[in-house]
MIMIDO-138125 format. One line per field, with one value per residue: x, z, y negated of N, C-alpha, C in turn; residue number from 1. Coordinates in nm, 4 decimals. Each point is the difference from the previous one (the first is absolute). Example, Ala and Ser with C-alpha at 12.3 -4.5 7.8 and 13.67 -1.06 7.14 Angstrom:
<pts>
npx (1.3190, -0.0350)
npz (0.7800, -0.0720)
npy (0.5690, -0.1050)
capx (-0.0890, 0.0820)
capz (0.0000, 0.0060)
capy (-0.1190, -0.1190)
cpx (0.0900, -0.0770)
cpz (0.0000, 0.0730)
cpy (-0.1200, -0.1090)
resi (1, 2)
</pts>
This chain:
<pts>
npx (0.8494, -0.0841, -0.0805, 0.0142, -0.1138, -0.0638, -0.0421, -0.0098, 0.1200, -0.0030, -0.0682, -0.0993, 0.0146, 0.1112, 0.0388, 0.0207, -0.0651, 0.0135, -0.0303, -0.0990, -0.0330, 0.0166, -0.0617, -0.0926, 0.0039, -0.0011, -0.0953, -0.0592, 0.0182, -0.0348, -0.1000, -0.0138, 0.0196, -0.0556, 0.1134, -0.1256, 0.0067, -0.0100, 0.0244, 0.0876, 0.0461, -0.0118, 0.0545, 0.0880, 0.0161, -0.0061, 0.0833, 0.0730, -0.0162, 0.0190, 0.1021, 0.0361, -0.0314, 0.0605, 0.1003, -0.0033, -0.0134, 0.0932, 0.0701, -0.0288, 0.0216, 0.1073, 0.0279, -0.0403, 0.0650, 0.1009, -0.0186, -0.0075, 0.0973, -0.1019, -0.0172, -0.0486, -0.1243, 0.0490, 0.0506, -0.0604, 0.1163, -0.0565, 0.0071, -0.0100, -0.0994, 0.0895, -0.0406, 0.0116, 0.0387, -0.0959, 0.0827)
npz (5.5914, 0.0070, 0.0446, 0.1211, -0.0266, 0.0247, 0.1207, 0.0062, -0.0591, 0.0708, 0.0636, 0.0262, -0.1323, 0.0705, -0.0653, -0.1089, -0.0795, -0.0923, 0.0985, 0.0447, -0.1275, -0.0249, 0.1156, -0.0345, -0.1233, 0.0611, 0.0786, -0.1012, -0.0755, 0.1043, 0.0209, -0.1311, 0.0023, 0.1129, 0.0655, 0.0322, 0.1184, 0.0750, 0.0950, -0.0856, -0.0276, 0.1286, 0.0258, -0.0952, 0.0523, 0.1232, -0.0413, -0.0580, 0.1109, 0.0659, -0.0798, 0.0142, 0.1278, 0.0002, -0.0713, 0.0791, 0.1015, -0.0525, -0.0295, 0.1201, 0.0472, -0.0774, 0.0417, 0.1210, -0.0152, -0.0496, 0.0976, 0.0622, -0.0868, -0.0548, -0.1182, -0.0175, -0.0273, 0.0349, 0.0772, 0.0856, 0.0585, 0.0919, 0.1169, 0.0182, 0.0840, 0.0937, -0.0327, 0.1299, -0.0319, 0.0861, 0.0411)
npy (-0.8541, 0.1003, -0.0976, 0.0516, 0.0578, -0.1117, 0.0323, -0.1319, 0.0143, 0.1118, -0.0928, 0.0817, -0.0013, -0.0126, 0.1069, -0.0735, 0.0838, -0.0933, -0.0856, 0.0763, 0.0218, -0.1302, -0.0284, 0.0888, -0.0475, -0.1184, 0.0473, 0.0601, -0.1081, -0.0745, 0.0855, -0.0056, -0.1310, -0.0347, -0.0202, 0.0301, -0.0611, 0.1062, -0.0880, -0.0515, 0.1207, 0.0267, -0.1188, 0.0233, 0.1205, -0.0514, -0.0943, 0.0932, 0.0687, -0.1151, -0.0246, 0.1279, -0.0121, -0.1182, 0.0512, 0.1043, -0.0841, -0.0790, 0.1081, 0.0450, -0.1230, -0.0056, 0.1220, -0.0367, -0.1154, 0.0691, 0.0878, -0.1161, -0.0246, -0.0580, 0.0503, -0.1232, -0.0207, -0.1177, 0.0924, -0.0816, -0.0185, 0.0738, -0.0568, 0.1314, 0.0064, 0.0130, 0.1204, 0.0247, 0.1214, 0.0187, 0.0944)
capx (-0.0843, -0.1372, -0.0164, -0.1088, -0.1255, -0.0555, -0.1239, -0.1100, 0.0146, -0.0519, -0.1320, -0.0950, -0.0605, 0.0706, 0.0875, -0.0533, 0.0578, 0.1270, 0.1021, 0.0280, 0.0760, 0.1346, 0.0716, 0.0249, 0.1125, 0.1197, 0.0315, 0.0533, 0.1316, 0.0940, 0.0249, 0.0787, 0.1300, 0.0810, 0.0435, -0.0660, -0.0102, -0.1250, -0.1057, -0.0438, -0.0718, -0.1315, -0.0810, -0.0368, -0.0965, -0.1279, -0.0485, -0.0434, -0.1246, -0.1069, -0.0217, -0.0673, -0.1394, -0.0635, -0.0154, -0.1037, -0.1297, -0.0333, -0.0346, -0.1295, -0.1004, -0.0121, -0.0661, -0.1425, -0.0568, -0.0042, -0.1081, -0.1269, -0.0288, -0.0766, -0.0449, -0.1447, -0.0550, 0.0616, 0.1409, 0.0783, 0.0308, -0.0491, 0.0333, -0.1183, 0.0244, 0.0639, -0.0758, 0.0717, -0.0894, 0.0276, -0.0390)
capz (-0.0049, 0.0466, 0.1432, 0.0569, 0.0075, 0.1320, 0.0181, -0.0620, -0.1448, -0.0600, 0.0540, -0.1044, -0.0808, 0.0018, -0.1168, -0.1271, -0.0399, -0.0707, 0.0966, 0.0847, -0.0814, -0.0189, 0.1267, 0.0166, -0.0883, 0.0636, 0.1147, -0.0539, -0.0582, 0.1102, 0.0686, -0.0877, -0.0379, 0.1114, 0.1053, 0.1136, 0.1224, 0.0149, 0.0508, -0.1110, -0.0930, 0.0584, -0.0096, -0.1416, -0.0306, 0.0574, -0.0848, -0.1254, 0.0246, 0.0077, -0.1347, -0.0766, 0.0433, -0.0612, -0.1433, -0.0163, 0.0300, -0.1108, -0.1154, 0.0277, -0.0184, -0.1436, -0.0585, 0.0315, -0.0830, -0.1380, -0.0072, 0.0128, -0.1216, -0.1006, -0.1077, -0.0081, -0.1335, -0.0986, -0.0086, 0.0959, 0.1223, 0.1230, 0.1201, 0.0648, 0.1414, 0.0286, 0.0940, 0.0453, 0.0270, 0.1285, -0.0007)
capy (0.1173, -0.0139, -0.0236, 0.0790, -0.0747, -0.0248, 0.0757, -0.0725, 0.0003, 0.1218, 0.0316, 0.0396, -0.1036, -0.1268, -0.0086, 0.0502, 0.1283, -0.0179, -0.0399, 0.1167, 0.0946, -0.0552, 0.0168, 0.1433, 0.0334, -0.0537, 0.0860, 0.1262, -0.0297, -0.0237, 0.1266, 0.0864, -0.0541, -0.0473, 0.0914, -0.0627, 0.0797, 0.0728, -0.0874, -0.0844, 0.0870, 0.0285, -0.1222, -0.0157, 0.1067, -0.0424, -0.1099, 0.0620, 0.0736, -0.1008, -0.0523, 0.1061, 0.0007, -0.1171, 0.0273, 0.1028, -0.0609, -0.0908, 0.0826, 0.0625, -0.1053, -0.0251, 0.1165, -0.0101, -0.1059, 0.0485, 0.0975, -0.0705, -0.0751, 0.0717, -0.0871, -0.0171, 0.0252, -0.0885, 0.0362, -0.0768, 0.0729, -0.0596, 0.0755, 0.0542, 0.0255, 0.1278, 0.0805, 0.1194, 0.1122, 0.0651, 0.1412)
cpx (-0.1387, -0.0031, -0.1100, -0.1246, -0.0397, -0.1320, -0.1175, 0.0050, -0.0654, -0.1327, -0.0953, -0.0574, 0.0773, 0.0904, -0.0746, 0.0728, 0.1389, 0.1135, 0.0390, 0.0843, 0.1430, 0.0834, 0.0346, 0.1172, 0.1317, 0.0452, 0.0645, 0.1399, 0.1046, 0.0347, 0.0883, 0.1424, 0.0905, 0.0410, -0.0502, 0.0018, -0.1405, -0.1143, -0.0559, -0.0772, -0.1399, -0.0922, -0.0462, -0.1024, -0.1391, -0.0619, -0.0539, -0.1310, -0.1183, -0.0328, -0.0706, -0.1483, -0.0767, -0.0260, -0.1109, -0.1388, -0.0443, -0.0412, -0.1357, -0.1135, -0.0230, -0.0725, -0.1510, -0.0655, -0.0127, -0.1144, -0.1364, -0.0376, -0.0803, -0.0429, -0.1517, -0.0434, 0.0665, 0.1495, 0.0900, 0.0265, -0.0581, 0.0347, -0.1287, 0.0336, 0.0535, -0.0805, 0.0823, -0.1007, 0.0430, -0.0520, -0.0483)
cpz (0.0543, 0.1504, 0.0526, 0.0131, 0.1450, 0.0095, -0.0691, -0.1510, -0.0637, 0.0614, -0.1156, -0.0709, -0.0054, -0.1209, -0.1252, -0.0376, -0.0603, 0.0946, 0.0899, -0.0760, -0.0205, 0.1269, 0.0234, -0.0867, 0.0576, 0.1176, -0.0490, -0.0553, 0.1091, 0.0710, -0.0835, -0.0193, 0.1169, 0.0927, 0.1309, 0.1229, 0.0116, 0.0457, -0.1108, -0.1021, 0.0513, -0.0100, -0.1438, -0.0406, 0.0509, -0.0828, -0.1316, 0.0164, 0.0092, -0.1387, -0.0889, 0.0354, -0.0620, -0.1475, -0.0246, 0.0247, -0.1131, -0.1232, 0.0191, -0.0175, -0.1478, -0.0687, 0.0234, -0.0878, -0.1454, -0.0172, 0.0061, -0.1266, -0.0965, -0.1069, 0.0040, -0.1455, -0.1084, -0.0159, 0.0927, 0.1235, 0.1184, 0.1155, 0.0620, 0.1454, 0.0185, 0.1057, 0.0360, 0.0261, 0.1309, -0.0055, 0.1336)
cpy (-0.0322, -0.0205, 0.0899, -0.0866, -0.0200, 0.0742, -0.0674, 0.0023, 0.1210, 0.0419, 0.0275, -0.1224, -0.1307, -0.0187, 0.0429, 0.1290, -0.0172, -0.0371, 0.1168, 0.1015, -0.0479, 0.0165, 0.1466, 0.0440, -0.0499, 0.0853, 0.1299, -0.0218, -0.0189, 0.1299, 0.0920, -0.0508, -0.0381, 0.1131, -0.0596, 0.0903, 0.0607, -0.0898, -0.0889, 0.0814, 0.0314, -0.1209, -0.0214, 0.1063, -0.0385, -0.1124, 0.0555, 0.0744, -0.0960, -0.0539, 0.1020, 0.0016, -0.1167, 0.0256, 0.1027, -0.0577, -0.0920, 0.0793, 0.0670, -0.1017, -0.0274, 0.1150, -0.0048, -0.1059, 0.0455, 0.0994, -0.0671, -0.0767, 0.0862, -0.0992, -0.0102, 0.0179, -0.0849, 0.0303, -0.0801, 0.0852, -0.0735, 0.0919, 0.0495, 0.0315, 0.1417, 0.0737, 0.1227, 0.1096, 0.0653, 0.1404, 0.0432)
resi (1, 2, 3, 4, 5, 6, 7, 8, 9, 10, 11, 12, 13, 14, 15, 16, 17, 18, 19, 20, 21, 22, 23, 24, 25, 26, 27, 28, 29, 30, 31, 32, 33, 34, 35, 36, 37, 38, 39, 40, 41, 42, 43, 44, 45, 46, 47, 48, 49, 50, 51, 52, 53, 54, 55, 56, 57, 58, 59, 60, 61, 62, 63, 64, 65, 66, 67, 68, 69, 70, 71, 72, 73, 74, 75, 76, 77, 78, 79, 80, 81, 82, 83, 84, 85, 86, 87)
</pts>
C-alpha cells in the first residue's frame, strides 16, 4: 500500500504536480479500502491535506502562467509580465 509521506517529501514545490496527485490518489484509495486504526487514518488525512495544498499551488501557478501568455503580432505566444492590481 501507500507509504506515509515524510515531511520533506510534501514541502512546497518539492513534488511535481503529477507525483503529488498520484500520491494523493494512493492516500484516498488506502483510506477507503483499508480497515485502519484512527491514528493511521488521521496521519493519512494530514498527508492528503498537504498533498492537496501542493496540487492547488501548482495549479494556481499554471493558471497565472496561462493568463500571462499572449499572442504577438506574428501569432507566436510569449510570456508577458504579471502585474497585480492593488486596491
